[in-house]
N, CA, C and O atoms as a Tinker XYZ file with bonds, in Angstrom:
   552  protein
     1  N     69.623000  128.190000  172.473000    73     2
     2  CA    70.458000  127.631000  173.508000    64     1     3
     3  C     71.880000  128.147000  173.322000    63     2     4     5
     4  O     72.381000  128.203000  172.199000    81     3
     5  N     72.522000  128.519000  174.407000    73     3     6
     6  CA    73.886000  129.029000  174.315000    64     5     7
     7  C     74.868000  127.872000  174.111000    63     6     8     9
     8  O     74.582000  126.742000  174.508000    81     7
     9  N     76.006000  128.142000  173.505000    73     7    10
    10  CA    76.994000  127.073000  173.285000    64     9    11
    11  C     77.515000  126.461000  174.589000    63    10    12    13
    12  O     77.826000  125.270000  174.634000    81    11
    13  N     77.610000  127.261000  175.633000    73    11    14
    14  CA    78.072000  126.732000  176.919000    64    13    15
    15  C     77.076000  125.729000  177.483000    63    14    16    17
    16  O     77.459000  124.688000  178.018000    81    15
    17  N     75.800000  126.054000  177.358000    73    15    18
    18  CA    74.762000  125.152000  177.848000    64    17    19
    19  C     74.737000  123.863000  177.021000    63    18    20    21
    20  O     74.587000  122.773000  177.573000    81    19
    21  N     74.883000  123.990000  175.697000    73    19    22
    22  CA    74.921000  122.808000  174.839000    64    21    23
    23  C     76.096000  121.903000  175.203000    63    22    24    25
    24  O     75.950000  120.681000  175.250000    81    23
    25  N     77.253000  122.496000  175.458000    73    23    26
    26  CA    78.428000  121.696000  175.815000    64    25    27
    27  C     78.211000  120.965000  177.131000    63    26    28    29
    28  O     78.599000  119.804000  177.263000    81    27
    29  N     77.605000  121.618000  178.093000    73    27    30
    30  CA    77.346000  120.986000  179.388000    64    29    31
    31  C     76.347000  119.835000  179.240000    63    30    32    33
    32  O     76.543000  118.765000  179.815000    81    31
    33  N     75.292000  120.052000  178.481000    73    31    34
    34  CA    74.296000  119.001000  178.280000    64    33    35
    35  C     74.898000  117.835000  177.487000    63    34    36    37
    36  O     74.590000  116.675000  177.760000    81    35
    37  N     75.756000  118.140000  176.506000    73    35    38
    38  CA    76.416000  117.075000  175.744000    64    37    39
    39  C     77.323000  116.248000  176.643000    63    38    40    41
    40  O     77.346000  115.021000  176.543000    81    39
    41  N     78.064000  116.908000  177.516000    73    39    42
    42  CA    78.961000  116.190000  178.427000    64    41    43
    43  C     78.168000  115.267000  179.345000    63    42    44    45
    44  O     78.540000  114.111000  179.543000    81    43
    45  N     77.093000  115.774000  179.893000    73    43    46
    46  CA    76.246000  114.946000  180.761000    64    45    47
    47  C     75.644000  113.793000  179.957000    63    46    48    49
    48  O     75.554000  112.670000  180.453000    81    47
    49  N     75.234000  114.069000  178.721000    73    47    50
    50  CA    74.681000  113.016000  177.869000    64    49    51
    51  C     75.687000  111.918000  177.572000    63    50    52    53
    52  O     75.334000  110.739000  177.574000    81    51
    53  N     76.933000  112.289000  177.317000    73    51    54
    54  CA    77.972000  111.282000  177.061000    64    53    55
    55  C     78.185000  110.423000  178.294000    63    54    56    57
    56  O     78.286000  109.200000  178.188000    81    55
    57  N     78.253000  111.043000  179.453000    73    55    58
    58  CA    78.457000  110.290000  180.698000    64    57    59
    59  C     77.297000  109.317000  180.915000    63    58    60    61
    60  O     77.517000  108.153000  181.253000    81    59
    61  N     76.073000  109.786000  180.723000    73    59    62
    62  CA    74.900000  108.932000  180.935000    64    61    63
    63  C     74.900000  107.765000  179.947000    63    62    64    65
    64  O     74.651000  106.624000  180.336000    81    63
    65  N     75.177000  108.044000  178.673000    73    63    66
    66  CA    75.163000  106.975000  177.673000    64    65    67
    67  C     76.278000  105.955000  177.900000    63    66    68    69
    68  O     76.068000  104.758000  177.707000    81    67
    69  N     77.448000  106.415000  178.302000    73    67    70
    70  CA    78.552000  105.479000  178.545000    64    69    71
    71  C     78.233000  104.592000  179.737000    63    70    72    73
    72  O     78.484000  103.387000  179.697000    81    71
    73  N     77.680000  105.176000  180.802000    73    71    74
    74  CA    77.310000  104.363000  181.961000    64    73    75
    75  C     76.117000  103.455000  181.663000    63    74    76    77
    76  O     75.911000  102.457000  182.354000    81    75
    77  N     75.335000  103.794000  180.645000    73    75    78
    78  CA    74.220000  102.932000  180.248000    64    77    79
    79  C     74.685000  101.767000  179.379000    63    78    80    81
    80  O     73.897000  100.874000  179.065000    81    79
    81  N     75.952000  101.770000  178.990000    73    79    82
    82  CA    76.491000  100.658000  178.224000    64    81    83
    83  C     76.552000  100.888000  176.727000    63    82    84    85
    84  O     76.867000   99.965000  175.977000    81    83
    85  N     76.260000  102.091000  176.279000    73    83    86
    86  CA    76.341000  102.403000  174.852000    64    85    87
    87  C     77.823000  102.539000  174.484000    63    86    88    89
    88  O     78.572000  103.180000  175.221000    81    87
    89  N     78.263000  101.957000  173.369000    73    87    90
    90  CA    79.664000  102.122000  172.968000    64    89    91
    91  C     80.022000  103.596000  172.791000    63    90    92    93
    92  O     79.189000  104.411000  172.394000    81    91
    93  N     81.259000  103.912000  173.089000    73    91    94
    94  CA    81.695000  105.304000  173.103000    64    93    95
    95  C     81.560000  105.963000  171.732000    63    94    96    97
    96  O     81.186000  107.133000  171.642000    81    95
    97  N     81.859000  105.227000  170.671000    73    95    98
    98  CA    81.767000  105.840000  169.345000    64    97    99
    99  C     80.326000  106.212000  169.006000    63    98   100   101
   100  O     80.080000  107.233000  168.364000    81    99
   101  N     79.374000  105.384000  169.437000    73    99   102
   102  CA    77.970000  105.717000  169.182000    64   101   103
   103  C     77.509000  106.879000  170.050000    63   102   104   105
   104  O     76.752000  107.736000  169.597000    81   103
   105  N     77.966000  106.907000  171.297000    73   103   106
   106  CA    77.572000  107.993000  172.192000    64   105   107
   107  C     78.093000  109.330000  171.674000    63   106   108   109
   108  O     77.345000  110.305000  171.608000    81   107
   109  N     79.367000  109.378000  171.307000    73   107   110
   110  CA    79.941000  110.638000  170.833000    64   109   111
   111  C     79.369000  111.048000  169.480000    63   110   112   113
   112  O     78.989000  112.202000  169.286000    81   111
   113  N     79.310000  110.100000  168.544000    73   111   114
   114  CA    78.793000  110.424000  167.218000    64   113   115
   115  C     77.320000  110.768000  167.225000    63   114   116   117
   116  O     76.899000  111.735000  166.589000    81   115
   117  N     76.536000  109.982000  167.943000    73   115   118
   118  CA    75.098000  110.236000  168.002000    64   117   119
   119  C     74.765000  111.555000  168.665000    63   118   120   121
   120  O     73.931000  112.315000  168.172000    81   119
   121  N     75.419000  111.825000  169.787000    73   119   122
   122  CA    75.161000  113.103000  170.452000    64   121   123
   123  C     75.661000  114.277000  169.625000    63   122   124   125
   124  O     75.041000  115.340000  169.614000    81   123
   125  N     76.782000  114.091000  168.932000    73   123   126
   126  CA    77.275000  115.164000  168.072000    64   125   127
   127  C     76.293000  115.503000  166.964000    63   126   128   129
   128  O     76.029000  116.675000  166.697000    81   127
   129  N     75.753000  114.477000  166.321000    73   127   130
   130  CA    74.769000  114.726000  165.265000    64   129   131
   131  C     73.473000  115.306000  165.825000    63   130   132   133
   132  O     72.892000  116.226000  165.247000    81   131
   133  N     73.028000  114.761000  166.950000    73   131   134
   134  CA    71.780000  115.237000  167.550000    64   133   135
   135  C     71.893000  116.708000  167.947000    63   134   136   137
   136  O     71.014000  117.511000  167.634000    81   135
   137  N     72.972000  117.054000  168.632000    73   135   138
   138  CA    73.114000  118.436000  169.066000    64   137   139
   139  C     73.491000  119.357000  167.914000    63   138   140   141
   140  O     73.285000  120.568000  167.997000    81   139
   141  N     74.044000  118.793000  166.837000    73   139   142
   142  CA    74.256000  119.599000  165.648000    64   141   143
   143  C     72.939000  120.003000  165.014000    63   142   144   145
   144  O     72.792000  121.124000  164.526000    81   143
   145  N     71.984000  119.088000  165.022000    73   143   146
   146  CA    70.657000  119.410000  164.489000    64   145   147
   147  C     69.965000  120.427000  165.389000    63   146   148   149
   148  O     69.354000  121.379000  164.904000    81   147
   149  N     70.064000  120.219000  166.708000    73   147   150
   150  CA    69.441000  121.159000  167.650000    64   149   151
   151  C     70.091000  122.534000  167.552000    63   150   152   153
   152  O     69.413000  123.559000  167.612000    81   151
   153  N     71.432000  122.543000  167.397000    73   151   154
   154  CA    72.164000  123.806000  167.351000    64   153   155
   155  C     71.967000  124.581000  166.071000    63   154   156   157
   156  O     72.404000  125.728000  165.974000    81   155
   157  N     71.325000  123.992000  165.094000    73   155   158
   158  CA    71.034000  124.708000  163.864000    64   157   159
   159  C     72.202000  124.775000  162.899000    63   158   160   161
   160  O     72.356000  125.766000  162.185000    81   159
   161  N     73.032000  123.736000  162.864000    73   159   162
   162  CA    74.135000  123.739000  161.914000    64   161   163
   163  C     73.598000  123.648000  160.496000    63   162   164   165
   164  O     72.551000  123.051000  160.243000    81   163
   165  N     74.330000  124.246000  159.590000    73   163   166
   166  CA    73.928000  124.197000  158.185000    64   165   167
   167  C     74.379000  122.872000  157.563000    63   166   168   169
   168  O     75.232000  122.185000  158.126000    81   167
   169  N     73.821000  122.512000  156.422000    73   167   170
   170  CA    74.231000  121.257000  155.765000    64   169   171
   171  C     75.707000  121.237000  155.365000    63   170   172   173
   172  O     76.282000  120.158000  155.214000    81   171
   173  N     76.331000  122.397000  155.191000    73   171   174
   174  CA    77.742000  122.440000  154.832000    64   173   175
   175  C     78.622000  121.866000  155.946000    63   174   176   177
   176  O     79.684000  121.309000  155.670000    81   175
   177  N     78.189000  121.998000  157.189000    73   175   178
   178  CA    78.954000  121.448000  158.310000    64   177   179
   179  C     78.969000  119.926000  158.222000    63   178   180   181
   180  O     80.001000  119.304000  158.472000    81   179
   181  N     77.848000  119.324000  157.873000    73   179   182
   182  CA    77.796000  117.868000  157.743000    64   181   183
   183  C     78.628000  117.394000  156.549000    63   182   184   185
   184  O     79.199000  116.304000  156.585000    81   183
   185  N     78.697000  118.212000  155.491000    73   183   186
   186  CA    79.580000  117.876000  154.375000    64   185   187
   187  C     81.038000  117.854000  154.818000    63   186   188   189
   188  O     81.822000  117.037000  154.335000    81   187
   189  N     81.403000  118.746000  155.734000    73   187   190
   190  CA    82.773000  118.741000  156.257000    64   189   191
   191  C     83.057000  117.462000  157.037000    63   190   192   193
   192  O     84.168000  116.936000  156.976000    81   191
   193  N     82.066000  116.956000  157.769000    73   191   194
   194  CA    82.241000  115.682000  158.478000    64   193   195
   195  C     82.553000  114.555000  157.490000    63   194   196   197
   196  O     83.467000  113.760000  157.707000    81   195
   197  N     81.788000  114.502000  156.416000    73   195   198
   198  CA    81.982000  113.444000  155.423000    64   197   199
   199  C     83.353000  113.568000  154.772000    63   198   200   201
   200  O     84.040000  112.567000  154.569000    81   199
   201  N     83.753000  114.798000  154.441000    73   199   202
   202  CA    85.069000  114.990000  153.833000    64   201   203
   203  C     86.188000  114.604000  154.792000    63   202   204   205
   204  O     87.201000  114.051000  154.364000    81   203
   205  N     86.024000  114.883000  156.066000    73   203   206
   206  CA    87.045000  114.528000  157.057000    64   205   207
   207  C     87.156000  113.007000  157.204000    63   206   208   209
   208  O     88.261000  112.470000  157.284000    81   207
   209  N     86.026000  112.322000  157.237000    73   207   210
   210  CA    86.048000  110.860000  157.347000    64   209   211
   211  C     86.686000  110.254000  156.105000    63   210   212   213
   212  O     87.480000  109.320000  156.214000    81   211
   213  N     86.351000  110.774000  154.924000    73   211   214
   214  CA    86.960000  110.261000  153.697000    64   213   215
   215  C     88.460000  110.525000  153.682000    63   214   216   217
   216  O     89.229000  109.690000  153.205000    81   215
   217  N     88.884000  111.674000  154.199000    73   215   218
   218  CA    90.309000  111.976000  154.276000    64   217   219
   219  C     91.053000  111.012000  155.182000    63   218   220   221
   220  O     92.184000  110.624000  154.889000    81   219
   221  N     90.425000  110.627000  156.276000    73   219   222
   222  CA    91.053000  109.647000  157.164000    64   221   223
   223  C     91.133000  108.277000  156.512000    63   222   224   225
   224  O     92.135000  107.576000  156.653000    81   223
   225  N     90.091000  107.896000  155.805000    73   223   226
   226  CA    90.069000  106.572000  155.191000    64   225   227
   227  C     91.033000  106.469000  154.011000    63   226   228   229
   228  O     91.488000  105.373000  153.685000    81   227
   229  N     91.347000  107.585000  153.372000    73   227   230
   230  CA    92.278000  107.544000  152.245000    64   229   231
   231  C     93.716000  107.797000  152.685000    63   230   232   233
   232  O     94.597000  107.977000  151.844000    81   231
   233  N     93.959000  107.812000  153.979000    73   231   234
   234  CA    95.311000  107.999000  154.505000    64   233   235
   235  C     96.183000  106.800000  154.161000    63   234   236   237
   236  O     95.712000  105.663000  154.140000    81   235
   237  N     97.456000  107.064000  153.892000    73   235   238
   238  CA    98.375000  105.976000  153.575000    64   237   239
   239  C     98.977000  105.355000  154.823000    63   238   240   241
   240  O     99.504000  104.244000  154.761000    81   239
   241  N     98.911000  106.037000  155.941000    73   239   242
   242  CA    99.517000  105.547000  157.178000    64   241   243
   243  C     98.555000  104.645000  157.939000    63   242   244   245
   244  O     98.988000  103.679000  158.568000    81   243
   245  N     97.284000  104.933000  157.896000    73   243   246
   246  CA    96.300000  104.216000  158.701000    64   245   247
   247  C     96.245000  102.711000  158.433000    63   246   248   249
   248  O     96.129000  101.954000  159.396000    81   247
   249  N     96.320000  102.229000  157.198000    73   247   250
   250  CA    96.295000  100.768000  157.000000    64   249   251
   251  C     97.517000  100.046000  157.560000    63   250   252   253
   252  O     97.487000   98.825000  157.718000    81   251
   253  N     98.582000  100.770000  157.861000    73   251   254
   254  CA    99.791000  100.131000  158.380000    64   253   255
   255  C     99.637000   99.697000  159.833000    63   254   256   257
   256  O    100.340000   98.789000  160.278000    81   255
   257  N     98.742000  100.320000  160.574000    73   255   258
   258  CA    98.618000  100.027000  162.006000    64   257   259
   259  C     98.258000   98.566000  162.259000    63   258   260   261
   260  O     98.960000   97.928000  163.044000    81   259
   261  N     97.217000   97.986000  161.654000    73   259   262
   262  CA    96.935000   96.577000  161.926000    64   261   263
   263  C     98.035000   95.643000  161.441000    63   262   264   265
   264  O     98.223000   94.565000  162.004000    81   263
   265  N     98.761000   96.041000  160.408000    73   263   266
   266  CA    99.842000   95.191000  159.921000    64   265   267
   267  C    100.999000   95.137000  160.915000    63   266   268   269
   268  O    101.620000   94.087000  161.080000    81   267
   269  N    101.294000   96.253000  161.578000    73   267   270
   270  CA   102.344000   96.242000  162.588000    64   269   271
   271  C    101.915000   95.436000  163.810000    63   270   272   273
   272  O    102.729000   94.736000  164.412000    81   271
   273  N    100.655000   95.531000  164.171000    73   271   274
   274  CA   100.155000   94.720000  165.286000    64   273   275
   275  C    100.216000   93.241000  164.912000    63   274   276   277
   276  O    100.570000   92.406000  165.745000    81   275
   277  N     99.875000   92.912000  163.668000    73   275   278
   278  CA    99.980000   91.528000  163.200000    64   277   279
   279  C    101.431000   91.047000  163.233000    63   278   280   281
   280  O    101.703000   89.904000  163.600000    81   279
   281  N    102.361000   91.923000  162.847000    73   279   282
   282  CA   103.774000   91.558000  162.891000    64   281   283
   283  C    104.209000   91.249000  164.324000    63   282   284   285
   284  O    104.965000   90.306000  164.558000    81   283
   285  N    103.732000   92.041000  165.276000    73   283   286
   286  CA   104.048000   91.773000  166.675000    64   285   287
   287  C    103.475000   90.450000  167.145000    63   286   288   289
   288  O    104.118000   89.728000  167.906000    81   287
   289  N    102.270000   90.127000  166.698000    73   287   290
   290  CA   101.667000   88.847000  167.080000    64   289   291
   291  C    102.443000   87.679000  166.488000    63   290   292   293
   292  O    102.612000   86.651000  167.145000    81   291
   293  N    102.917000   87.827000  165.252000    73   291   294
   294  CA   103.721000   86.766000  164.630000    64   293   295
   295  C    105.039000   86.595000  165.376000    63   294   296   297
   296  O    105.470000   85.469000  165.623000    81   295
   297  N    105.683000   87.709000  165.737000    73   295   298
   298  CA   106.929000   87.620000  166.507000    64   297   299
   299  C    106.696000   86.967000  167.856000    63   298   300   301
   300  O    107.530000   86.198000  168.334000    81   299
   301  N    105.571000   87.271000  168.464000    73   299   302
   302  CA   105.269000   86.709000  169.779000    64   301   303
   303  C    104.991000   85.213000  169.690000    63   302   304   305
   304  O    105.536000   84.437000  170.475000    81   303
   305  N    104.159000   84.801000  168.752000    73   303   306
   306  CA   103.776000   83.391000  168.643000    64   305   307
   307  C    104.911000   82.510000  168.119000    63   306   308   309
   308  O    104.964000   81.321000  168.432000    81   307
   309  N    105.815000   83.082000  167.328000    73   307   310
   310  CA   106.918000   82.281000  166.790000    64   309   311
   311  C    108.046000   82.084000  167.792000    63   310   312   313
   312  O    108.892000   81.210000  167.606000    81   311
   313  N    108.067000   82.878000  168.837000    73   311   314
   314  CA   109.122000   82.755000  169.840000    64   313   315
   315  C    110.333000   83.612000  169.537000    63   314   316   317
   316  O    111.274000   83.641000  170.330000    81   315
   317  N    110.337000   84.314000  168.411000    73   315   318
   318  CA   111.478000   85.154000  168.055000    64   317   319
   319  C    111.624000   86.321000  169.022000    63   318   320   321
   320  O    112.742000   86.720000  169.349000    81   319
   321  N    110.514000   86.865000  169.478000    73   319   322
   322  CA   110.582000   87.988000  170.406000    64   321   323
   323  C    111.171000   87.557000  171.740000    63   322   324   325
   324  O    111.943000   88.301000  172.345000    81   323
   325  N    110.820000   86.375000  172.202000    73   323   326
   326  CA   111.363000   85.895000  173.471000    64   325   327
   327  C    112.868000   85.681000  173.363000    63   326   328   329
   328  O    113.610000   85.982000  174.298000    81   327
   329  N    113.319000   85.160000  172.218000    73   327   330
   330  CA   114.757000   84.982000  172.019000    64   329   331
   331  C    115.473000   86.327000  171.945000    63   330   332   333
   332  O    116.588000   86.470000  172.446000    81   331
   333  N    114.836000   87.301000  171.327000    73   331   334
   334  CA   115.419000   88.635000  171.244000    64   333   335
   335  C    115.557000   89.260000  172.629000    63   334   336   337
   336  O    116.607000   89.807000  172.966000    81   335
   337  N    114.501000   89.178000  173.426000    73   335   338
   338  CA   114.576000   89.747000  174.768000    64   337   339
   339  C    115.522000   88.955000  175.662000    63   338   340   341
   340  O    116.141000   89.532000  176.557000    81   339
   341  N    115.650000   87.655000  175.443000    73   339   342
   342  CA   116.620000   86.865000  176.196000    64   341   343
   343  C    118.039000   87.316000  175.856000    63   342   344   345
   344  O    118.889000   87.400000  176.743000    81   343
   345  N    118.301000   87.606000  174.583000    73   343   346
   346  CA   119.621000   88.096000  174.180000    64   345   347
   347  C    119.919000   89.447000  174.819000    63   346   348   349
   348  O    121.033000   89.682000  175.287000    81   347
   349  N    118.928000   90.335000  174.840000    73   347   350
   350  CA   119.129000   91.631000  175.493000    64   349   351
   351  C    119.325000   91.465000  176.992000    63   350   352   353
   352  O    120.124000   92.178000  177.599000    81   351
   353  N    118.608000   90.537000  177.583000    73   351   354
   354  CA   118.731000   90.295000  179.022000    64   353   355
   355  C    120.134000   89.797000  179.362000    63   354   356   357
   356  O    120.719000   90.217000  180.360000    81   355
   357  N    120.669000   88.907000  178.539000    73   355   358
   358  CA   122.019000   88.402000  178.777000    64   357   359
   359  C    123.074000   89.462000  178.472000    63   358   360   361
   360  O    124.083000   89.551000  179.171000    81   359
   361  N    122.849000   90.261000  177.438000    73   359   362
   362  CA   123.821000   91.292000  177.077000    64   361   363
   363  C    123.895000   92.390000  178.129000    63   362   364   365
   364  O    124.967000   92.950000  178.361000    81   363
   365  N    122.792000   92.700000  178.758000    73   363   366
   366  CA   122.758000   93.756000  179.771000    64   365   367
   367  C    122.581000   93.177000  181.158000    63   366   368   369
   368  O    121.990000   93.817000  182.028000    81   367
   369  N    123.082000   91.979000  181.374000    73   367   370
   370  CA   122.894000   91.298000  182.651000    64   369   371
   371  C    123.459000   92.051000  183.833000    63   370   372   373
   372  O    122.878000   92.002000  184.917000    81   371
   373  N    124.564000   92.744000  183.667000    73   371   374
   374  CA   125.162000   93.450000  184.786000    64   373   375
   375  C    124.515000   94.786000  185.088000    63   374   376   377
   376  O    124.756000   95.362000  186.150000    81   375
   377  N    123.713000   95.281000  184.193000    73   375   378
   378  CA   123.097000   96.592000  184.361000    64   377   379
   379  C    121.720000   96.441000  184.987000    63   378   380   381
   380  O    120.881000   95.683000  184.499000    81   379
   381  N    121.497000   97.170000  186.073000    73   379   382
   382  CA   120.205000   97.083000  186.748000    64   381   383
   383  C    119.123000   97.720000  185.871000    63   382   384   385
   384  O    119.272000   98.855000  185.417000    81   383
   385  N    118.047000   96.990000  185.640000    73   383   386
   386  CA   116.977000   97.476000  184.762000    64   385   387
   387  C    117.369000   97.437000  183.302000    63   386   388   389
   388  O    116.833000   98.193000  182.492000    81   387
   389  N    118.294000   96.567000  182.958000    73   387   390
   390  CA   118.811000   96.512000  181.594000    64   389   391
   391  C    117.763000   96.134000  180.566000    63   390   392   393
   392  O    117.745000   96.684000  179.466000    81   391
   393  N    116.892000   95.202000  180.912000    73   391   394
   394  CA   115.854000   94.799000  179.965000    64   393   395
   395  C    114.850000   95.927000  179.740000    63   394   396   397
   396  O    114.341000   96.103000  178.633000    81   395
   397  N    114.570000   96.683000  180.786000    73   395   398
   398  CA   113.668000   97.825000  180.630000    64   397   399
   399  C    114.298000   98.888000  179.732000    63   398   400   401
   400  O    113.619000   99.465000  178.883000    81   399
   401  N    115.586000   99.146000  179.914000    73   399   402
   402  CA   116.272000  100.110000  179.051000    64   401   403
   403  C    116.328000   99.617000  177.609000    63   402   404   405
   404  O    116.145000  100.397000  176.674000    81   403
   405  N    116.577000   98.335000  177.432000    73   403   406
   406  CA   116.594000   97.774000  176.080000    64   405   407
   407  C    115.221000   97.889000  175.429000    63   406   408   409
   408  O    115.120000   98.159000  174.233000    81   407
   409  N    114.174000   97.685000  176.206000    73   407   410
   410  CA   112.814000   97.816000  175.674000    64   409   411
   411  C    112.539000   99.246000  175.237000    63   410   412   413
   412  O    111.921000   99.472000  174.197000    81   411
   413  N    112.992000  100.209000  176.025000    73   411   414
   414  CA   112.790000  101.616000  175.664000    64   413   415
   415  C    113.545000  101.956000  174.382000    63   414   416   417
   416  O    113.022000  102.660000  173.518000    81   415
   417  N    114.767000  101.460000  174.262000    73   415   418
   418  CA   115.549000  101.718000  173.048000    64   417   419
   419  C    114.879000  101.074000  171.832000    63   418   420   421
   420  O    114.790000  101.692000  170.771000    81   419
   421  N    114.409000   99.838000  171.985000    73   419   422
   422  CA   113.728000   99.161000  170.875000    64   421   423
   423  C    112.453000   99.915000  170.491000    63   422   424   425
   424  O    112.158000  100.074000  169.307000    81   423
   425  N    111.702000  100.376000  171.484000    73   423   426
   426  CA   110.479000  101.148000  171.201000    64   425   427
   427  C    110.807000  102.427000  170.438000    63   426   428   429
   428  O    110.103000  102.789000  169.495000    81   427
   429  N    111.872000  103.108000  170.844000    73   427   430
   430  CA   112.258000  104.349000  170.180000    64   429   431
   431  C    112.635000  104.100000  168.725000    63   430   432   433
   432  O    112.205000  104.829000  167.830000    81   431
   433  N    113.431000  103.078000  168.497000    73   431   434
   434  CA   113.844000  102.763000  167.125000    64   433   435
   435  C    112.645000  102.321000  166.291000    63   434   436   437
   436  O    112.501000  102.730000  165.139000    81   435
   437  N    111.795000  101.493000  166.869000    73   435   438
   438  CA   110.633000  100.989000  166.141000    64   437   439
   439  C    109.669000  102.121000  165.798000    63   438   440   441
   440  O    109.121000  102.156000  164.696000    81   439
   441  N    109.459000  103.048000  166.738000    73   439   442
   442  CA   108.558000  104.174000  166.469000    64   441   443
   443  C    109.139000  105.095000  165.404000    63   442   444   445
   444  O    108.403000  105.625000  164.572000    81   443
   445  N    110.456000  105.288000  165.426000    73   443   446
   446  CA   111.072000  106.135000  164.405000    64   445   447
   447  C    111.006000  105.482000  163.027000    63   446   448   449
   448  O    110.836000  106.171000  162.022000    81   447
   449  N    111.139000  104.173000  162.977000    73   447   450
   450  CA   111.096000  103.469000  161.684000    64   449   451
   451  C    109.689000  103.423000  161.109000    63   450   452   453
   452  O    109.500000  103.601000  159.906000    81   451
   453  N    108.709000  103.186000  161.958000    73   451   454
   454  CA   107.354000  103.006000  161.449000    64   453   455
   455  C    106.640000  104.326000  161.230000    63   454   456   457
   456  O    105.878000  104.462000  160.273000    81   455
   457  N    106.871000  105.290000  162.090000    73   455   458
   458  CA   106.160000  106.552000  161.995000    64   457   459
   459  C    104.777000  106.511000  162.609000    63   458   460   461
   460  O    104.080000  107.526000  162.636000    81   459
   461  N    104.371000  105.362000  163.099000    73   459   462
   462  CA   103.062000  105.208000  163.728000    64   461   463
   463  C    103.310000  104.799000  165.172000    63   462   464   465
   464  O    103.598000  103.636000  165.453000    81   463
   465  N    103.197000  105.749000  166.077000    73   463   466
   466  CA   103.544000  105.491000  167.469000    64   465   467
   467  C    102.570000  104.501000  168.100000    63   466   468   469
   468  O    102.986000  103.652000  168.887000    81   467
   469  N    101.298000  104.592000  167.774000    73   467   470
   470  CA   100.309000  103.680000  168.357000    64   469   471
   471  C    100.590000  102.231000  168.017000    63   470   472   473
   472  O    100.432000  101.348000  168.861000    81   471
   473  N    101.006000  101.983000  166.787000    73   471   474
   474  CA   101.319000  100.611000  166.387000    64   473   475
   475  C    102.547000  100.096000  167.109000    63   474   476   477
   476  O    102.590000   98.935000  167.517000    81   475
   477  N    103.552000  100.955000  167.271000    73   475   478
   478  CA   104.765000  100.492000  167.951000    64   477   479
   479  C    104.513000  100.255000  169.430000    63   478   480   481
   480  O    105.069000   99.319000  170.004000    81   479
   481  N    103.691000  101.076000  170.054000    73   479   482
   482  CA   103.373000  100.871000  171.472000    64   481   483
   483  C    102.603000   99.572000  171.659000    63   482   484   485
   484  O    102.896000   98.804000  172.575000    81   483
   485  N    101.628000   99.323000  170.804000    73   483   486
   486  CA   100.842000   98.091000  170.911000    64   485   487
   487  C    101.708000   96.860000  170.663000    63   486   488   489
   488  O    101.633000   95.880000  171.404000    81   487
   489  N    102.519000   96.918000  169.632000    73   487   490
   490  CA   103.370000   95.779000  169.298000    64   489   491
   491  C    104.390000   95.509000  170.390000    63   490   492   493
   492  O    104.572000   94.361000  170.795000    81   491
   493  N    105.050000   96.539000  170.868000    73   491   494
   494  CA   106.062000   96.333000  171.904000    64   493   495
   495  C    105.421000   95.943000  173.233000    63   494   496   497
   496  O    106.038000   95.237000  174.031000    81   495
   497  N    104.210000   96.386000  173.478000    73   495   498
   498  CA   103.513000   95.936000  174.681000    64   497   499
   499  C    103.236000   94.449000  174.638000    63   498   500   501
   500  O    103.378000   93.750000  175.641000    81   499
   501  N    102.835000   93.961000  173.455000    73   499   502
   502  CA   102.585000   92.522000  173.311000    64   501   503
   503  C    103.870000   91.718000  173.437000    63   502   504   505
   504  O    103.855000   90.593000  173.938000    81   503
   505  N    104.981000   92.289000  172.986000    73   503   506
   506  CA   106.235000   91.549000  172.981000    64   505   507
   507  C    106.985000   91.655000  174.305000    63   506   508   509
   508  O    107.490000   90.658000  174.821000    81   507
   509  N    107.055000   92.860000  174.848000    73   507   510
   510  CA   107.922000   93.092000  176.005000    64   509   511
   511  C    107.288000   92.658000  177.315000    63   510   512   513
   512  O    107.998000   92.197000  178.209000    81   511
   513  N    106.005000   92.788000  177.453000    73   511   514
   514  CA   105.378000   92.500000  178.744000    64   513   515
   515  C    105.572000   91.054000  179.188000    63   514   516   517
   516  O    105.962000   90.844000  180.336000    81   515
   517  N    105.325000   90.044000  178.356000    73   515   518
   518  CA   105.561000   88.674000  178.833000    64   517   519
   519  C    107.025000   88.404000  179.171000    63   518   520   521
   520  O    107.323000   87.714000  180.147000    81   519
   521  N    107.942000   88.951000  178.362000    73   519   522
   522  CA   109.366000   88.728000  178.629000    64   521   523
   523  C    109.790000   89.395000  179.932000    63   522   524   525
   524  O    110.597000   88.842000  180.680000    81   523
   525  N    109.252000   90.577000  180.205000    73   523   526
   526  CA   109.625000   91.283000  181.432000    64   525   527
   527  C    108.977000   90.641000  182.654000    63   526   528   529
   528  O    109.599000   90.575000  183.713000    81   527
   529  N    107.750000   90.172000  182.527000    73   527   530
   530  CA   107.105000   89.504000  183.665000    64   529   531
   531  C    107.794000   88.187000  183.993000    63   530   532   533
   532  O    107.862000   87.795000  185.158000    81   531
   533  N    108.310000   87.496000  182.967000    73   531   534
   534  CA   109.010000   86.240000  183.200000    64   533   535
   535  C    110.314000   86.464000  183.976000    63   534   536   537
   536  O    110.790000   85.568000  184.673000    81   535
   537  N    110.885000   87.668000  183.848000    73   535   538
   538  CA   112.137000   87.977000  184.530000    64   537   539
   539  C    111.907000   88.829000  185.776000    63   538   540   541
   540  O    112.801000   89.551000  186.217000    81   539
   541  N    110.712000   88.741000  186.334000    73   539   542
   542  CA   110.329000   89.350000  187.618000    64   541   543
   543  C    110.341000   90.874000  187.609000    63   542   544   545
   544  O    110.618000   91.489000  188.639000    81   543
   545  N    110.048000   91.493000  186.476000    73   543   546
   546  CA   109.800000   92.930000  186.461000    64   545   547
   547  C    108.354000   93.129000  186.897000    63   546   548   549
   548  O    107.486000   92.317000  186.576000    81   547
   549  N    108.097000   94.210000  187.629000    73   547   550
   550  CA   106.715000   94.445000  188.054000    64   549   551
   551  C    106.259000   95.824000  187.678000    63   550   552
   552  O    105.119000   96.196000  187.959000    81   551
C-alpha cells in the first residue's frame, strides 16, 4: 500500500471513529498502531513511541499545568479574582474596553511568568469570563 493511500484511509478511519463516539485519543492511537502494523514498521519505531511518551512524562513543565488551573479555581472561588477585575474596571473606567485590555495585559504577564501558555489561557478564561460577562461584555 502506498503512503498516500494509507494516509487517506487513516483520515477516513479517524472521521468514522470520532462520529461513532470513540474518544479521540483512542481513535488516533489505535489507528496509528493498526496502520503501523499494516505498513510494516519495524519494532524500533514502536520503541521510539515509548521513548517519546516517557520523555513527555518526565518533563518538568507538564505537572505545572494542573496546578495553575487549580490556582485559577482557588482565585475564582475565593472571590479574589472578582475583586481584582473590579479594581481594574474602576481604574480603567474612562477607557473604552478597559477591562478587556487589562485582561490581555494580565494574560501576557501570566504567560511570561509561567512559561505554560495553555495553563495561563485556561486560568484566565476561568477568571476573566465571569467578570467580563457581569460587566456586559459580549
